[in-house]
Every structure is written in structure tokens, then in C-alpha cells.
N, CA, C and O atoms as a DFTB+ gen file, in Angstrom:
688 C
 N C O
     1  1      35.843     -38.819     -57.576
     2  2      34.670     -38.209     -58.062
     3  2      33.470     -39.156     -57.874
     4  3      32.376     -38.726     -57.508
     5  1      33.694     -40.411     -58.125
     6  2      32.663     -41.386     -57.958
     7  2      32.172     -41.516     -56.499
     8  3      30.981     -41.666     -56.225
     9  1      33.154     -41.451     -55.581
    10  2      32.817     -41.524     -54.147
    11  2      31.990     -40.336     -53.693
    12  3      31.053     -40.515     -52.915
    13  1      32.294     -39.149     -54.143
    14  2      31.560     -37.981     -53.760
    15  2      30.125     -38.022     -54.291
    16  3      29.198     -37.572     -53.617
    17  1      29.947     -38.560     -55.495
    18  2      28.622     -38.723     -56.092
    19  2      27.750     -39.720     -55.247
    20  3      26.549     -39.528     -55.059
    21  1      28.411     -40.754     -54.773
    22  2      27.706     -41.766     -53.950
    23  2      27.321     -41.143     -52.622
    24  3      26.197     -41.324     -52.152
    25  1      28.278     -40.381     -51.990
    26  2      27.994     -39.748     -50.726
    27  2      26.843     -38.732     -50.858
    28  3      25.957     -38.671     -50.005
    29  1      26.871     -37.940     -51.936
    30  2      25.813     -36.904     -52.140
    31  2      24.476     -37.610     -52.369
    32  3      23.466     -37.138     -51.846
    33  1      24.411     -38.706     -53.115
    34  2      23.184     -39.421     -53.356
    35  2      22.631     -40.005     -52.047
    36  3      21.426     -39.963     -51.799
    37  1      23.508     -40.537     -51.236
    38  2      23.102     -41.089     -49.949
    39  2      22.531     -39.993     -49.037
    40  3      21.538     -40.197     -48.340
    41  1      23.188     -38.826     -49.064
    42  2      22.716     -37.721     -48.245
    43  2      21.321     -37.220     -48.716
    44  3      20.465     -36.896     -47.892
    45  1      21.116     -37.164     -50.003
    46  2      19.824     -36.765     -50.541
    47  2      18.742     -37.758     -50.171
    48  3      17.631     -37.364     -49.816
    49  1      19.054     -39.032     -50.251
    50  2      18.090     -40.071     -49.834
    51  2      17.754     -39.967     -48.358
    52  3      16.596     -40.122     -47.972
    53  1      18.738     -39.711     -47.542
    54  2      18.500     -39.569     -46.101
    55  2      17.627     -38.367     -45.783
    56  3      16.729     -38.456     -44.946
    57  1      17.879     -37.256     -46.438
    58  2      17.038     -36.063     -46.221
    59  2      15.619     -36.294     -46.697
    60  3      14.672     -35.871     -46.036
    61  1      15.450     -36.965     -47.844
    62  2      14.114     -37.269     -48.340
    63  2      13.373     -38.164     -47.380
    64  3      12.185     -37.950     -47.143
    65  1      14.030     -39.158     -46.820
    66  2      13.411     -40.066     -45.863
    67  2      12.981     -39.320     -44.610
    68  3      11.906     -39.576     -44.069
    69  1      13.813     -38.402     -44.151
    70  2      13.481     -37.621     -42.952
    71  2      12.260     -36.735     -43.216
    72  3      11.405     -36.580     -42.343
    73  1      12.178     -36.158     -44.409
    74  2      11.088     -35.260     -44.764
    75  2       9.747     -36.035     -44.815
    76  3       8.709     -35.479     -44.453
    77  1       9.758     -37.309     -45.260
    78  2       8.521     -38.080     -45.368
    79  2       7.987     -38.504     -44.015
    80  3       6.827     -38.910     -43.948
    81  1       8.729     -38.440     -42.956
    82  2       8.266     -38.846     -41.651
    83  2       7.167     -37.880     -41.153
    84  3       6.372     -38.246     -40.287
    85  1       7.121     -36.639     -41.705
    86  2       6.095     -35.665     -41.290
    87  2       4.769     -35.909     -42.014
    88  3       3.763     -35.324     -41.614
    89  1       4.713     -36.757     -43.079
    90  2       3.490     -36.984     -43.774
    91  2       2.575     -37.933     -42.973
    92  3       3.044     -38.852     -42.301
    93  1       1.267     -37.682     -43.065
    94  2       0.342     -38.573     -42.322
    95  2       0.273     -39.947     -42.926
    96  3       0.479     -40.125     -44.127
    97  1      -0.017     -40.920     -42.091
    98  2      -0.175     -42.300     -42.561
    99  2      -1.611     -42.572     -42.856
   100  3      -2.479     -41.962     -42.233
   101  1      -1.921     -43.477     -43.793
   102  2      -3.284     -43.880     -44.040
   103  2      -3.710     -44.759     -42.906
   104  3      -2.934     -45.591     -42.435
   105  1      -4.964     -44.587     -42.445
   106  2      -5.519     -45.417     -41.368
   107  2      -6.776     -46.088     -41.824
   108  3      -7.516     -45.550     -42.647
   109  1      -7.020     -47.241     -41.306
   110  2      -8.226     -47.985     -41.613
   111  2      -8.948     -48.197     -40.312
   112  3      -8.372     -48.682     -39.339
   113  1     -10.246     -47.823     -40.295
   114  2     -11.065     -47.931     -39.107
   115  2     -12.154     -48.957     -39.409
   116  3     -12.831     -48.854     -40.432
   117  1     -12.325     -49.914     -38.558
   118  2     -13.421     -50.883     -38.736
   119  2     -14.350     -50.772     -37.563
   120  3     -13.933     -50.510     -36.435
   121  1     -15.626     -50.976     -37.849
   122  2     -16.645     -50.965     -36.821
   123  2     -16.797     -52.332     -36.193
   124  3     -16.094     -53.269     -36.573
   125  1     -17.702     -52.464     -35.238
   126  2     -17.934     -53.740     -34.614
   127  2     -18.745     -54.688     -35.528
   128  3     -18.956     -55.852     -35.188
   129  1     -19.177     -54.193     -36.645
   130  2     -19.976     -55.005     -37.576
   131  2     -19.017     -55.772     -38.480
   132  3     -18.154     -55.154     -39.104
   133  1     -19.137     -57.104     -38.575
   134  2     -18.251     -57.874     -39.439
   135  2     -18.340     -57.433     -40.897
   136  3     -19.414     -57.063     -41.371
   137  1     -17.238     -57.471     -41.591
   138  2     -17.150     -57.176     -43.000
   139  2     -17.489     -55.772     -43.344
   140  3     -17.871     -55.513     -44.485
   141  1     -17.374     -54.811     -42.407
   142  2     -17.622     -53.418     -42.691
   143  2     -16.380     -52.679     -42.325
   144  3     -15.943     -52.726     -41.176
   145  1     -15.783     -51.977     -43.299
   146  2     -14.545     -51.202     -43.013
   147  2     -14.544     -49.947     -43.903
   148  3     -15.137     -49.932     -44.982
   149  1     -13.876     -48.922     -43.430
   150  2     -13.762     -47.751     -44.236
   151  2     -12.318     -47.270     -44.148
   152  3     -11.684     -47.388     -43.100
   153  1     -11.797     -46.728     -45.249
   154  2     -10.454     -46.202     -45.240
   155  2     -10.537     -44.669     -45.234
   156  3     -11.311     -44.061     -45.973
   157  1      -9.737     -44.097     -44.399
   158  2      -9.773     -42.638     -44.271
   159  2      -8.354     -42.146     -44.317
   160  3      -7.500     -42.628     -43.574
   161  1      -8.090     -41.186     -45.187
   162  2      -6.815     -40.527     -45.265
   163  2      -7.044     -39.054     -45.113
   164  3      -7.772     -38.467     -45.913
   165  1      -6.458     -38.431     -44.126
   166  2      -6.702     -37.013     -43.835
   167  2      -5.368     -36.305     -43.695
   168  3      -4.463     -36.797     -43.020
   169  1      -5.251     -35.177     -44.320
   170  2      -4.043     -34.393     -44.209
   171  2      -4.473     -32.952     -43.904
   172  3      -5.274     -32.382     -44.644
   173  1      -3.957     -32.368     -42.841
   174  2      -4.299     -31.011     -42.474
   175  2      -3.079     -30.155     -42.663
   176  3      -2.017     -30.487     -42.137
   177  1      -3.183     -29.061     -43.395
   178  2      -2.042     -28.206     -43.642
   179  2      -2.396     -26.827     -43.127
   180  3      -3.435     -26.264     -43.473
   181  1      -1.522     -26.292     -42.301
   182  2      -1.744     -24.974     -41.767
   183  2      -0.438     -24.180     -41.960
   184  3       0.635     -24.760     -42.129
   185  1      -0.551     -22.879     -41.931
   186  2       0.664     -22.076     -42.004
   187  2       1.454     -22.284     -40.749
   188  3       0.879     -22.388     -39.666
   189  1       2.744     -22.346     -40.862
   190  2       3.608     -22.567     -39.723
   191  2       4.072     -24.018     -39.695
   192  3       4.190     -24.645     -40.748
   193  1       4.339     -24.565     -38.506
   194  2       4.841     -25.909     -38.420
   195  2       3.834     -26.939     -38.920
   196  3       2.621     -26.751     -38.821
   197  1       4.380     -28.048     -39.469
   198  2       3.490     -29.124     -39.965
   199  2       2.721     -29.727     -38.817
   200  3       3.291     -30.086     -37.786
   201  1       1.407     -29.834     -39.006
   202  2       0.554     -30.520     -38.021
   203  2      -0.406     -31.396     -38.779
   204  3      -0.951     -30.998     -39.808
   205  1      -0.611     -32.576     -38.275
   206  2      -1.585     -33.482     -38.861
   207  2      -2.428     -34.041     -37.765
   208  3      -1.969     -34.219     -36.637
   209  1      -3.692     -34.327     -38.100
   210  2      -4.599     -34.879     -37.104
   211  2      -5.441     -35.927     -37.795
   212  3      -5.939     -35.735     -38.904
   213  1      -5.579     -37.018     -37.115
   214  2      -6.504     -38.074     -37.609
   215  2      -7.878     -37.833     -37.054
   216  3      -8.007     -37.614     -35.850
   217  1      -8.896     -37.860     -37.850
   218  2     -10.243     -37.606     -37.382
   219  2     -10.763     -38.761     -36.555
   220  3     -10.361     -39.912     -36.729
   221  1     -11.668     -38.426     -35.651
   222  2     -12.331     -39.506     -34.918
   223  2     -13.474     -39.992     -35.789
   224  3     -14.144     -39.192     -36.443
   225  1     -13.701     -41.292     -35.803
   226  2     -14.783     -41.852     -36.604
   227  2     -15.758     -42.594     -35.734
   228  3     -15.379     -43.202     -34.732
   229  1     -16.969     -42.547     -36.101
   230  2     -18.035     -43.316     -35.407
   231  2     -18.704     -44.168     -36.419
   232  3     -19.151     -43.646     -37.441
   233  1     -18.802     -45.429     -36.211
   234  2     -19.472     -46.316     -37.151
   235  2     -20.923     -45.927     -37.314
   236  3     -21.615     -45.674     -36.327
   237  1     -21.405     -45.874     -38.584
   238  2     -22.767     -45.535     -38.812
   239  2     -23.583     -46.681     -39.379
   240  3     -24.777     -46.521     -39.631
   241  1     -22.962     -47.832     -39.585
   242  2     -23.652     -48.964     -40.161
   243  2     -24.354     -49.710     -39.041
   244  3     -23.748     -50.046     -38.023
   245  1     -25.619     -49.960     -39.238
   246  2     -26.370     -50.672     -38.207
   247  2     -26.444     -52.136     -38.565
   248  3     -26.727     -52.490     -39.709
   249  1     -26.184     -53.003     -37.570
   250  2     -26.230     -54.425     -37.808
   251  2     -27.609     -54.889     -38.098
   252  3     -28.562     -54.350     -37.536
   253  1     -27.771     -55.867     -38.950
   254  2     -29.073     -56.429     -39.268
   255  2     -29.564     -57.283     -38.100
   256  3     -28.774     -57.951     -37.433
   257  1     -30.859     -57.253     -37.862
   258  2     -31.506     -57.998     -36.804
   259  2     -32.588     -58.843     -37.457
   260  3     -33.499     -58.313     -38.094
   261  1     -32.489     -60.128     -37.300
   262  2     -33.553     -60.991     -37.847
   263  2     -34.781     -60.875     -36.967
   264  3     -34.669     -60.879     -35.741
   265  1     -35.955     -60.772     -37.578
   266  2     -37.201     -60.765     -36.835
   267  2     -37.482     -62.209     -36.423
   268  3     -37.672     -63.087     -37.264
   269  1     -37.502     -62.433     -35.105
   270  2     -37.649     -63.779     -34.589
   271  2     -39.089     -64.089     -34.233
   272  3     -39.452     -64.048     -33.057
   273  1     -39.917     -64.398     -35.217
   274  2     -41.284     -64.727     -34.938
   275  2     -42.209     -63.579     -34.728
   276  3     -41.774     -62.431     -34.631
   277  1     -43.487     -63.868     -34.655
   278  2     -44.488     -62.848     -34.430
   279  2     -45.688     -63.476     -33.719
   280  3     -45.871     -64.693     -33.698
   281  1     -46.478     -62.602     -33.150
   282  2     -47.654     -63.056     -32.443
   283  2     -48.881     -62.396     -33.068
   284  3     -48.958     -61.169     -33.130
   285  1     -49.832     -63.192     -33.528
   286  2     -51.063     -62.635     -34.102
   287  2     -51.913     -62.075     -33.009
   288  3     -52.287     -62.793     -32.082
   289  1     -52.233     -60.782     -33.095
   290  2     -53.070     -60.132     -32.126
   291  2     -54.528     -60.134     -32.596
   292  3     -55.430     -60.357     -31.789
   293  1     -54.770     -59.891     -33.880
   294  2     -56.110     -59.851     -34.446
   295  2     -56.033     -60.489     -35.842
   296  3     -55.128     -60.189     -36.620
   297  1     -56.976     -61.355     -36.141
   298  2     -57.073     -62.002     -37.453
   299  2     -58.484     -61.924     -37.927
   300  3     -59.393     -62.326     -37.201
   301  1     -58.713     -61.428     -39.109
   302  2     -60.056     -61.404     -39.727
   303  2     -59.931     -61.956     -41.142
   304  3     -58.832     -62.160     -41.657
   305  1     -61.082     -62.189     -41.750
   306  2     -61.073     -62.641     -43.154
   307  2     -62.008     -61.754     -43.955
   308  3     -63.102     -61.404     -43.514
   309  1     -61.543     -61.403     -45.148
   310  2     -62.338     -60.627     -46.143
   311  2     -62.462     -61.556     -47.383
   312  3     -61.849     -62.622     -47.442
   313  1     -63.256     -61.120     -48.343
   314  2     -63.373     -61.884     -49.564
   315  2     -62.030     -62.120     -50.212
   316  3     -61.784     -63.200     -50.748
   317  1     -61.150     -61.123     -50.174
   318  2     -59.862     -61.195     -50.834
   319  2     -58.857     -62.092     -50.113
   320  3     -57.941     -62.624     -50.741
   321  1     -59.021     -62.264     -48.801
   322  2     -58.094     -63.061     -48.050
   323  2     -58.032     -62.661     -46.598
   324  3     -58.872     -61.897     -46.123
   325  1     -57.049     -63.169     -45.890
   326  2     -56.864     -62.885     -44.442
   327  2     -56.256     -61.557     -44.174
   328  3     -55.443     -61.069     -44.959
   329  1     -56.633     -60.957     -43.074
   330  2     -56.083     -59.716     -42.591
   331  2     -55.526     -59.988     -41.201
   332  3     -56.257     -60.433     -40.316
   333  1     -54.233     -59.724     -41.002
   334  2     -53.569     -59.976     -39.726
   335  2     -52.937     -58.746     -39.162
   336  3     -52.296     -57.982     -39.884
   337  1     -53.110     -58.536     -37.853
   338  2     -52.405     -57.513     -37.131
   339  2     -51.517     -58.272     -36.161
   340  3     -52.012     -58.989     -35.292
   341  1     -50.197     -58.116     -36.307
   342  2     -49.244     -58.915     -35.536
   343  2     -48.265     -57.997     -34.786
   344  3     -48.031     -56.848     -35.161
   345  1     -47.711     -58.563     -33.715
   346  2     -46.662     -57.838     -33.038
   347  2     -45.373     -58.634     -33.099
   348  3     -45.397     -59.865     -33.126
   349  1     -44.256     -57.937     -33.121
   350  2     -42.965     -58.514     -33.061
   351  2     -42.232     -57.890     -31.886
   352  3     -42.637     -56.838     -31.392
   353  1     -41.154     -58.527     -31.432
   354  2     -40.388     -57.966     -30.317
   355  2     -39.732     -56.662     -30.711
   356  3     -39.173     -56.534     -31.800
   357  1     -39.809     -55.666     -29.786
   358  2     -39.147     -54.386     -30.097
   359  2     -37.608     -54.601     -30.189
   360  3     -36.974     -55.113     -29.267
   361  1     -37.057     -54.189     -31.326
   362  2     -35.591     -54.281     -31.546
   363  2     -35.195     -53.075     -32.414
   364  3     -36.031     -52.263     -32.811
   365  1     -33.894     -52.996     -32.687
   366  2     -33.388     -51.959     -33.589
   367  2     -33.367     -52.499     -35.001
   368  3     -32.301     -52.766     -35.557
   369  1     -34.578     -52.663     -35.598
   370  2     -34.721     -53.191     -36.886
   371  2     -34.311     -52.183     -37.959
   372  3     -34.347     -50.975     -37.728
   373  1     -33.934     -52.670     -39.092
   374  2     -33.747     -51.809     -40.265
   375  2     -34.872     -52.105     -41.233
   376  3     -35.576     -53.104     -41.088
   377  1     -35.048     -51.220     -42.244
   378  2     -36.100     -51.477     -43.220
   379  2     -35.833     -52.799     -43.961
   380  3     -36.784     -53.469     -44.363
   381  1     -34.574     -53.183     -44.147
   382  2     -34.276     -54.481     -44.801
   383  2     -34.717     -55.663     -43.912
   384  3     -35.222     -56.666     -44.417
   385  1     -34.529     -55.538     -42.625
   386  2     -35.016     -56.612     -41.699
   387  2     -36.494     -56.801     -41.829
   388  3     -36.982     -57.928     -41.908
   389  1     -37.215     -55.699     -41.853
   390  2     -38.678     -55.768     -41.994
   391  2     -39.114     -56.268     -43.379
   392  3     -40.072     -57.030     -43.512
   393  1     -38.400     -55.827     -44.375
   394  2     -38.707     -56.274     -45.739
   395  2     -38.565     -57.826     -45.839
   396  3     -39.442     -58.511     -46.364
   397  1     -37.428     -58.345     -45.315
   398  2     -37.212     -59.783     -45.325
   399  2     -38.299     -60.509     -44.531
   400  3     -38.772     -61.572     -44.934
   401  1     -38.679     -59.929     -43.415
   402  2     -39.719     -60.563     -42.554
   403  2     -41.069     -60.652     -43.261
   404  3     -41.667     -61.726     -43.339
   405  1     -41.547     -59.513     -43.778
   406  2     -42.884     -59.562     -44.400
   407  2     -42.881     -60.407     -45.649
   408  3     -43.860     -61.093     -45.941
   409  1     -41.777     -60.364     -46.397
   410  2     -41.690     -61.207     -47.577
   411  2     -41.762     -62.670     -47.245
   412  3     -42.404     -63.439     -47.962
   413  1     -41.108     -63.078     -46.159
   414  2     -41.130     -64.449     -45.733
   415  2     -42.489     -64.873     -45.255
   416  3     -42.921     -65.989     -45.540
   417  1     -43.178     -64.013     -44.532
   418  2     -44.497     -64.343     -43.990
   419  2     -45.506     -64.450     -45.145
   420  3     -46.301     -65.389     -45.185
   421  1     -45.478     -63.509     -46.064
   422  2     -46.417     -63.536     -47.164
   423  2     -46.189     -64.787     -48.034
   424  3     -47.145     -65.390     -48.523
   425  1     -44.918     -65.169     -48.218
   426  2     -44.604     -66.375     -48.983
   427  2     -45.051     -67.648     -48.272
   428  3     -45.469     -68.604     -48.925
   429  1     -44.969     -67.673     -46.955
   430  2     -45.256     -68.936     -46.218
   431  2     -46.724     -69.066     -45.756
   432  3     -47.184     -70.178     -45.496
   433  1     -47.448     -67.964     -45.653
   434  2     -48.866     -68.031     -45.222
   435  2     -49.766     -68.045     -46.421
   436  3     -49.439     -67.495     -47.473
   437  1     -50.904     -68.679     -46.256
   438  2     -51.922     -68.726     -47.350
   439  2     -52.810     -67.497     -47.302
   440  3     -53.203     -67.020     -46.238
   441  1     -53.109     -67.010     -48.478
   442  2     -54.147     -66.001     -48.723
   443  2     -54.105     -64.778     -47.792
   444  3     -55.134     -64.382     -47.245
   445  1     -52.913     -64.179     -47.612
   446  2     -52.848     -62.959     -46.822
   447  2     -53.150     -61.779     -47.755
   448  3     -52.479     -61.574     -48.766
   449  1     -54.170     -61.021     -47.386
   450  2     -54.532     -59.834     -48.161
   451  2     -53.937     -58.592     -47.511
   452  3     -53.463     -57.684     -48.194
   453  1     -53.969     -58.566     -46.153
   454  2     -53.353     -57.454     -45.399
   455  2     -52.532     -58.055     -44.232
   456  3     -52.909     -59.070     -43.645
   457  1     -51.439     -57.417     -43.929
   458  2     -50.550     -57.877     -42.899
   459  2     -49.938     -56.624     -42.240
   460  3     -49.145     -55.922     -42.866
   461  1     -50.302     -56.350     -40.994
   462  2     -49.844     -55.139     -40.285
   463  2     -48.895     -55.523     -39.175
   464  3     -49.210     -56.369     -38.337
   465  1     -47.734     -54.900     -39.171
   466  2     -46.668     -55.265     -38.194
   467  2     -46.424     -54.132     -37.278
   468  3     -46.144     -53.018     -37.719
   469  1     -46.528     -54.399     -35.942
   470  2     -46.303     -53.397     -34.942
   471  2     -45.382     -54.003     -33.875
   472  3     -45.228     -55.224     -33.838
   473  1     -44.775     -53.205     -33.024
   474  2     -43.936     -53.764     -31.989
   475  2     -44.426     -53.415     -30.577
   476  3     -43.652     -53.411     -29.620
   477  1     -45.762     -53.115     -30.471
   478  2     -46.376     -52.837     -29.196
   479  2     -47.868     -53.263     -29.285
   480  3     -48.568     -52.887     -30.226
   481  1     -48.327     -54.031     -28.319
   482  2     -49.695     -54.546     -28.330
   483  2     -50.706     -53.428     -28.273
   484  3     -51.716     -53.473     -28.976
   485  1     -50.454     -52.406     -27.435
   486  2     -51.387     -51.256     -27.338
   487  2     -51.540     -50.575     -28.669
   488  3     -52.617     -50.068     -28.985
   489  1     -50.473     -50.549     -29.467
   490  2     -50.555     -49.882     -30.789
   491  2     -51.435     -50.626     -31.747
   492  3     -51.972     -50.024     -32.677
   493  1     -51.606     -51.921     -31.557
   494  2     -52.510     -52.683     -32.408
   495  2     -53.934     -52.120     -32.288
   496  3     -54.590     -51.841     -33.292
   497  1     -54.395     -51.961     -31.048
   498  2     -55.710     -51.384     -30.825
   499  2     -55.830     -49.992     -31.420
   500  3     -56.859     -49.637     -31.994
   501  1     -54.775     -49.210     -31.279
   502  2     -54.761     -47.826     -31.752
   503  2     -54.835     -47.752     -33.261
   504  3     -55.557     -46.914     -33.801
   505  1     -54.100     -48.614     -33.957
   506  2     -54.058     -48.595     -35.396
   507  2     -55.380     -48.992     -36.007
   508  3     -55.674     -48.593     -37.134
   509  1     -56.196     -49.772     -35.295
   510  2     -57.482     -50.255     -35.785
   511  2     -58.584     -49.181     -35.620
   512  3     -59.665     -49.297     -36.196
   513  1     -58.290     -48.152     -34.834
   514  2     -59.240     -47.004     -34.685
   515  2     -59.095     -46.147     -35.938
   516  3     -57.978     -45.822     -36.339
   517  1     -60.230     -45.773     -36.570
   518  2     -60.112     -44.885     -37.743
   519  2     -59.269     -43.646     -37.440
   520  3     -59.413     -43.063     -36.365
   521  1     -58.414     -43.239     -38.339
   522  2     -57.460     -42.146     -38.073
   523  2     -58.160     -40.879     -37.573
   524  3     -57.639     -40.199     -36.689
   525  1     -59.321     -40.557     -38.122
   526  2     -60.029     -39.341     -37.729
   527  2     -60.537     -39.412     -36.309
   528  3     -60.780     -38.378     -35.687
   529  1     -60.706     -40.632     -35.774
   530  2     -61.251     -40.815     -34.424
   531  2     -60.152     -41.078     -33.357
   532  3     -60.480     -41.254     -32.183
   533  1     -58.911     -41.105     -33.730
   534  2     -57.842     -41.389     -32.776
   535  2     -57.584     -40.218     -31.844
   536  3     -57.659     -39.052     -32.233
   537  1     -57.275     -40.567     -30.598
   538  2     -56.787     -39.532     -29.631
   539  2     -55.350     -39.239     -29.984
   540  3     -54.746     -39.940     -30.796
   541  1     -54.787     -38.183     -29.362
   542  2     -53.381     -37.873     -29.579
   543  2     -52.495     -39.047     -29.109
   544  3     -51.503     -39.389     -29.753
   545  1     -52.883     -39.654     -27.962
   546  2     -52.109     -40.764     -27.456
   547  2     -52.129     -41.967     -28.393
   548  3     -51.104     -42.614     -28.604
   549  1     -53.288     -42.259     -28.945
   550  2     -53.381     -43.367     -29.916
   551  2     -52.564     -43.059     -31.171
   552  3     -51.906     -43.941     -31.723
   553  1     -52.609     -41.823     -31.610
   554  2     -51.838     -41.451     -32.828
   555  2     -50.342     -41.580     -32.539
   556  3     -49.574     -42.011     -33.399
   557  1     -49.946     -41.215     -31.364
   558  2     -48.519     -41.304     -30.954
   559  2     -48.077     -42.764     -30.955
   560  3     -46.994     -43.088     -31.442
   561  1     -48.921     -43.649     -30.405
   562  2     -48.625     -45.079     -30.445
   563  2     -48.471     -45.588     -31.875
   564  3     -47.550     -46.352     -32.161
   565  1     -49.346     -45.182     -32.760
   566  2     -49.268     -45.582     -34.148
   567  2     -47.968     -45.081     -34.791
   568  3     -47.249     -45.826     -35.456
   569  1     -47.699     -43.796     -34.567
   570  2     -46.481     -43.187     -35.145
   571  2     -45.202     -43.880     -34.674
   572  3     -44.246     -44.023     -35.436
   573  1     -45.197     -44.299     -33.435
   574  2     -43.973     -44.881     -32.859
   575  2     -43.851     -46.375     -33.098
   576  3     -42.735     -46.890     -33.168
   577  1     -44.975     -47.094     -33.228
   578  2     -44.900     -48.564     -33.165
   579  2     -45.455     -49.287     -34.402
   580  3     -45.298     -50.502     -34.522
   581  1     -46.095     -48.562     -35.312
   582  2     -46.571     -49.224     -36.521
   583  2     -45.429     -49.220     -37.509
   584  3     -45.067     -48.152     -38.004
   585  1     -44.844     -50.364     -37.820
   586  2     -43.582     -50.486     -38.570
   587  2     -43.751     -50.682     -40.053
   588  3     -43.085     -50.013     -40.844
   589  1     -44.626     -51.582     -40.452
   590  2     -44.766     -51.885     -41.869
   591  2     -46.082     -52.563     -42.105
   592  3     -46.617     -53.215     -41.209
   593  1     -46.629     -52.418     -43.330
   594  2     -47.891     -53.132     -43.656
   595  2     -47.768     -53.681     -45.048
   596  3     -47.001     -53.188     -45.875
   597  1     -48.554     -54.731     -45.291
   598  2     -48.711     -55.299     -46.628
   599  2     -50.205     -55.165     -46.939
   600  3     -51.047     -55.614     -46.162
   601  1     -50.518     -54.565     -48.042
   602  2     -51.928     -54.459     -48.496
   603  2     -52.059     -55.037     -49.907
   604  3     -51.085     -55.168     -50.648
   605  1     -53.256     -55.362     -50.232
   606  2     -53.535     -55.978     -51.528
   607  2     -52.700     -57.243     -51.835
   608  3     -52.520     -57.635     -52.988
   609  1     -52.209     -57.847     -50.761
   610  2     -51.479     -59.083     -50.897
   611  2     -49.981     -58.929     -51.240
   612  3     -49.207     -59.865     -51.041
   613  1     -49.571     -57.753     -51.754
   614  2     -48.203     -57.612     -52.133
   615  2     -47.603     -56.212     -52.085
   616  3     -46.439     -56.031     -52.442
   617  1     -48.372     -55.223     -51.652
   618  2     -47.850     -53.841     -51.590
   619  2     -47.339     -53.599     -50.182
   620  3     -48.115     -53.561     -49.227
   621  1     -45.994     -53.431     -50.055
   622  2     -45.378     -53.222     -48.776
   623  2     -45.200     -51.721     -48.579
   624  3     -44.623     -51.040     -49.426
   625  1     -45.706     -51.204     -47.439
   626  2     -45.577     -49.778     -47.141
   627  2     -44.948     -49.654     -45.720
   628  3     -45.476     -50.186     -44.744
   629  1     -43.815     -48.940     -45.649
   630  2     -43.148     -48.726     -44.393
   631  2     -43.898     -47.603     -43.687
   632  3     -44.326     -46.628     -44.305
   633  1     -44.042     -47.768     -42.380
   634  2     -44.846     -46.870     -41.564
   635  2     -44.017     -46.260     -40.419
   636  3     -42.876     -46.659     -40.186
   637  1     -44.592     -45.317     -39.733
   638  2     -43.985     -44.754     -38.509
   639  2     -42.518     -44.422     -38.694
   640  3     -42.147     -43.660     -39.588
   641  1     -41.674     -45.011     -37.825
   642  2     -40.244     -44.697     -37.873
   643  2     -39.557     -45.084     -39.194
   644  3     -38.440     -44.630     -39.444
   645  1     -40.169     -45.881     -40.021
   646  2     -39.594     -46.288     -41.258
   647  2     -40.269     -45.670     -42.499
   648  3     -39.981     -46.052     -43.633
   649  1     -41.163     -44.719     -42.254
   650  2     -41.944     -44.102     -43.327
   651  2     -41.116     -43.604     -44.481
   652  3     -41.541     -43.682     -45.634
   653  1     -39.927     -43.086     -44.184
   654  2     -39.054     -42.545     -45.241
   655  2     -38.570     -43.576     -46.238
   656  3     -38.091     -43.228     -47.318
   657  1     -38.698     -44.884     -45.871
   658  2     -38.256     -45.947     -46.798
   659  2     -39.282     -46.158     -47.928
   660  3     -38.986     -46.830     -48.916
   661  1     -40.489     -45.583     -47.778
   662  2     -41.462     -45.643     -48.879
   663  2     -42.213     -46.941     -48.980
   664  3     -42.496     -47.588     -47.971
   665  1     -42.537     -47.324     -50.196
   666  2     -43.249     -48.562     -50.391
   667  2     -42.759     -49.211     -51.701
   668  3     -42.093     -48.589     -52.528
   669  1     -43.127     -50.500     -51.840
   670  2     -42.750     -51.253     -53.045
   671  2     -43.679     -52.437     -53.184
   672  3     -44.422     -52.746     -52.252
   673  1     -43.658     -53.107     -54.322
   674  2     -44.461     -54.254     -54.584
   675  2     -43.597     -55.490     -54.416
   676  3     -42.540     -55.590     -55.041
   677  1     -44.023     -56.437     -53.584
   678  2     -43.292     -57.683     -53.384
   679  2     -43.174     -58.397     -54.697
   680  3     -44.114     -58.412     -55.492
   681  1     -42.017     -58.995     -54.937
   682  2     -41.815     -59.801     -56.149
   683  2     -41.506     -59.007     -57.388
   684  3     -41.423     -59.575     -58.477
   685  1     -41.331     -57.694     -57.253
   686  2     -41.027     -56.910     -58.459
   687  2     -39.557     -56.496     -58.462
   688  3     -39.105     -55.830     -59.393
């Protein structure tokens, strides 16, 4: 009796193990960005034979790019302080890259009242034209290449392609 109980238990375990082979495995997908990973577990159940499919994933995290210097295109002085229009190299910046950049410049430069950051020299001239007087071409340059500004010495406003990031006060 004891032997038949052992044989039946072994048979049940074997059947259970075979049934689990049809279950999907958990997969981990990592992007090319260091320290970024996501775990995805997907199970698809349809009527009929068991089918499972692992989804294709595309990394959506953008790597941070440090802003490597800037070139002053126009510098003026007002009673409140200096006003600078600068260009930086065109890159795939994030709003955090630009936030770090303007924060560092405002901290390291003396008496900056306004600081305008663009990634195209022609856009500097266009942004200095009053908005009501800009041509369509000038407005397009501003929309595409005016990235961020600092006004009143500490109010950061994202512009153009980063406009959806809004604005904030430095140091708050």
C-alpha cells in the first residue's frame, strides 16, 4: 500500500511539472541606459490551445546629456543686472539637462538678470525681434531653437520644444 501511494504521488508531481511548462516565464528587459530596467510579465489566454507571446519592448528612457559650455552671442546690462543670449551645441537634451545647466550658470555668474538659451545662432536674432514683428520664419526658429530662459534672476521658463515642462523658481 505504501509503495502504491509513493508511485501515485510521483505520478502527480510529474504531471504537475509537465503542466507548468506551458506557463510563460517572467522576462526582464533592459535598455542601453545604465541602471534602467523594467520587468514585464505577460500571459495571453485564448480559447483553444495554450499560446503565449512575449511583447516587444522599446526603451523610452532618454539618457541625460550634460550641456558642455555655451557661447555668449549678445550681452547687455540693465539696472537689475546682466542679460545674456547664449547658444549651446544642439543635442538631445532633456528638461533636467537644461535645468542643471541654467542653475549652474546662474550660480557661477555674477548679477544675471536674464539668461536666454538657444541651440541655433540665427534663432538668437529671431528671439530678440518683438514677437508681433517676427516673420513666420523667425517665429519657427524661435519655436524650434529657444530652449529655456531665466528672468528676474531666478525664474526658469522652458520654451519651444520644452514648453510643456513649465516654469519654476530656482532655489525653491
